[in-house]
N, C-alpha and C positions, 0 to 999 in steps of 0.2 A: 161386541162386534160379532155379527154372524160368521161362522167359520167357512173356510173353503175345503171341500173334501176332493183331494187329488186322486187321480187314478193311480193304480199299481205301477211303478217305473221297475222293470227288471235290472238286476245288476248284471252287467255284459262280462264281467271277468270270469273267465274259464280257463283254467291253467292248461288243460290238455289240449283245447282249441288253440291257445296261443301259442304253444309248443308245435303243433300241427302247422298252422301257418308260419311261424318262423322258420319251419324246416323245408315248407314249399319255397319259400321266398329264397332261403340260402342255397337251394338246389339249382335255381335257374343259372343260365349260361353267362355268368359273370362273376368276378371277385366279390367275396362276401362285402356286403354294404356299398357297392359301387353304385347303385341307384339312390343312395343317400335317403333323403326325406320321403322319397316315393315309396320305398320299401315299408317304413313305418307308417305311412298313410294307408297303403294296402292292408296292413296288419290291423290297424283301427278300424277299417271298412268291415273286414272280415269279423271281427269281434262285435261290432256293432250289430251286423246282421246274423251273427251266430253260424258262421258257415266258413269252410275253406274255399268258397267260391263265390265272392262278393260281386254283386252286380247292380247296376243302377237302371232303374226303369221308370219311364214317365215323371221326370223331375218336375217339380212345381214351384212356382214363385207366388206368394200372396203378398201384395203391398197393402198394408194398412195405414189408412189415412185419417187425420183427426185434427182438430184445431185446438189451441190452448189459451185459457183465460188470462194467464199471466203475461201474454205478449202485449196487453194494453199497457204495461209499464214500461215498453220500449226495450225489451231484452233480445230482441232480433232486428237486423238490419232490414228485412223484408216486412210487410204487412202481412196479416193473416188471410188476406184474399188470395195470396198465392197458392194456399194449400188447395182450394178448389180449382184454380186455374191449373195446376199440376195435374190434378185428378183427369181435369178435361185433356190435357197433354197426353196423359197414360192411354186414355181411352181412344186417343186418336194415333196412338203408336209412335209418338214423336220423343219421347224422353229416352235418356241413356239406358235405362233397364228394359225398355222395349227392344231397343237395338240389340242389346245382349242377348236377352231372350229369344229373339228371332235366330240369331247366329248359332245359338247352342240348342234351338229346338225345346225350350223349356216353356211350359204352359205359364201364361201370366193372367192373373185376375187380381182386381183392385177391390179392397174391402173398406167399405165407408163405416169406419169405427165411430165417428163423431165430427164429420166436417161441418163447419157452419154454413151449409148451403143444403138447399131443397133439391135435390137431383131429380125428384119425381116430376118436377116442373121445369125441367131442362131439356134440350134436344137429346140427352143422354139417357131418358127414362127407359128402362127396360134393356139396357145395353148389355149384352152377354158376357162382357168382361167386368162389370161393376156388380158387387154383391152387397146388398144393403143390410148392415148389421148395427146401423147407428143407435147408439145408446141416447145421445143427446146432442144438441148443436154445439160442440166443443165442450172441454173442461170449464170448471169454475176457476175463478181468479184465486190461486192458492195464497196469494198475500192476505187476503181477507177470509177464506174459508177453505174447507178441503177441496181439492180439485175434484174429487169424485165423493159422493156418498157412498156408504158401505154397500148399499144395494146396487148402486150403477157399477162399482168396482167389480162386484161379483158378477153382474150381467156381461161386462166386458171380457172377464177370464172365461166365462162360460161360453161366450159368443165365439172367442178364439178357439176354443176346443171343438165346437160345432162346425166351424170352417174346416178343420183338419180331418175330423171324424169320416170315415170312409172315403176320403180323398184317394184319388188314383195314384199310383207311384209308390215310391220308397225313399225319396229325397224331398227334403222341404227347404224353402229358403223363404224366410220373412223379411220383407223390406218395408219401409216406411216413407210417408211423407206427412210433414206436420209443422209448419212454421211454430217455433218454440219449443220443439222436442227435444233440442240439445240441453235446454235450461233443466226439463223435466228429467232427462238421464242423468245430468249431473246431480240434481237433488237426490235422487235415488242411490247414486254412487256414494254421495257424501254420508247418508245416513245408514245405508245398508253396509257399506264397505268401510265406515269409520275413517273417511278421507277428508281432509280439510278441503273446504268448498272451493278455496282458490285453485286448488290443484286439480279439480274436476272440469273447471269452466274453460272453454275455448272460444272461439271467434264465430263458431256457428257458420251462419251463412255469410259472415264478413264483416263482422263489427270492427271499428276502429279502435284505439286504445281508449278513448273516452267512452265509448260504448261498452266496452269490455269491464272498465271499472263499474259502470252503471250496473251491468248485468249481475257482477259480483255482489254489490250493494243490495239488489233486490233479491237475490237469491239466499243471501245471508239472513235476511229478514224473515223470508218465508221459513227457512229451517228453525230460527229463533221461534216463530209463531207455532210450530208444529213439533215442539220439543216432546210432547208426549207421545208422539207416534212412534213406535220403536218395532213392534212385531211386523213381520213382512206385509202382511195385508193391510195393515193399518199405515204403514208407510207407503204402500202403491196407492190407498186412496186418497191419502193427504198430499202427496207430493207428485204422483205419476201423471200420465196421460192415456186417455182412453185408448189409442192406438198400441202404446207400450203394454197397458194391461192385456189388451186383445192379443198381443203377439206373445205374451207371456203364456196365456192359455193355449195359444197354438202350439208353442214349443212343448209345453207338458203334455198335449195330446199326442203330438208327433213321437215324442219319447216312449210314451206308453205303448205305441204301436211299432216300436223298434225301428223308425225311420231314422235316416241320416239327417242330421240338421245342420246344414251348411250356414255357418253364421257370418253376417256381414260386418259392419263396423260398429261405431259407439253407441247408437241406440238399440241396434239389435242385441249387442251384448249386454246392455243394462236390463233388456227383457230377459235375457238368459239368466242374468243374476237374480232377478225376481223369480223366475221361474224355478231355479235351484233352491232358492230359500223356501218357498211353498212347497216344492215337491223334490226332496234331495235325490239326486240320480240323474236328473234330466241332463246335466252337463256332460255325463259319459257319452251321449250321443251326439256332441257338437264337435263338428270339425270348423276351425276359426280359419276364415278366408284371407283376412289381410288385417294389416296394423294401420287403423285410421290416424290421421295426423292430429285427431281432436286430443287435446292432452289428457282428458280423462280415460282414454281407451288404454292407455298403458297400464294404468291403475286395475281396470276391469280385467285385462288379459292376466295380471298378476294373480288378482283375487281368484280367478277361474282356473288358474295353473293351465294357460293356454299357450301355444305356440303357433301363431298364425302361417299361413303358407306364404303369403304374399306381403311386400311393403312397397306400394306404388304410390305414396303421398296422396292418397284419395281421402275424401271427406265428404262425398255426395250423399251416401244413403241410398234409398230405394231398393236396396239389395243388390246393387251395382258391383261391388267388390265379391260378393259371394258368386253371382253369375260369371265374372271373370275367372274366378279360381276354379270352378266347375270341371273344366277340361282334365285338370290335375286329377281330380278323382277317377274320372273315366280312365285315364292312362294307368292310375294305380290298379284299378280292376283288371284292365288288359293285361297287365305285366304278370299278374298272379294266374289268369286264366288262359292265357295264350302264349307267354314266353316258354321256350323249351328249357328243360332240364338237361343237365350234363349227360344223364343216362339216356333221355330221349334223343338227344342230339349226337350222341357217340362222341362228345367232347370229353378230354381227358380233365379231371380236377386237379386242384393244386396239390403238389405233393405233400403228404403229411411230415 
């Protein structure tokens, strides 16, 4: 298989910087550790950016959309047509991620990674918020062949990198829309994380018990068919989705540019797992927004040694959980940069 050449991912660990940041945080007018996880978050952001004055500018959301060939086997409660319909909803500003992006002044664009619709022949042709990186009209049926050819998988990864290359700002949220993508994420987790497929599968968009059992049966067969796919790139091509591959490329590029990667839920975390396996070190740049109720997400968080900021019983995707958590990152930066120290304020410190 043609190999993927990842860009250099810098190691963020710097003992001196860590000590400086901790000293700044500890000197603020508060008892030691009184701001809890806000303090550790501020320290993490400083380490990612390599500075004692972390800041966020021009945050970006890119929602990657694609269809999945395996949905022909009834693995989702919704038809594939919903993918394109939701893209139209995004472009009209009506989805949850639109609302949250507007609220927090985050720029949002939708990336057509492989939607089974020709947007060039739609009223949204040339829409400023729609980016055309379509690799093909949906992934292939993974039950009968690889979801992507090697060339398509590499194109998706490289296109994801291109989406982020020279992008404004220093914080990236990757969201997704794709009927069937919880199945693809479950398959990637099962193979790359060595997790039993039954533990990876959830109800997705709302499967009942019978539908859930059927989904497990189909995905088990897919894993068996692609037993030989073990290397990360092979696994991604055989089992993944076009939007997940493109998200992985975007995360790799983001880390190479020392961007803060604010990670959403199950699908985004599966893309990060792929990115980390292809380019070790990417996960250093990740801040995990929330704990999705999708069962597989707990396993992904454990694999990635992640502690999410929120637990809101969410499972929407789109980047919605990440956008919801975004103000916490703003607050963490503000505490470091704007809160007075004991010496600044003339406040007595704790007696030693």
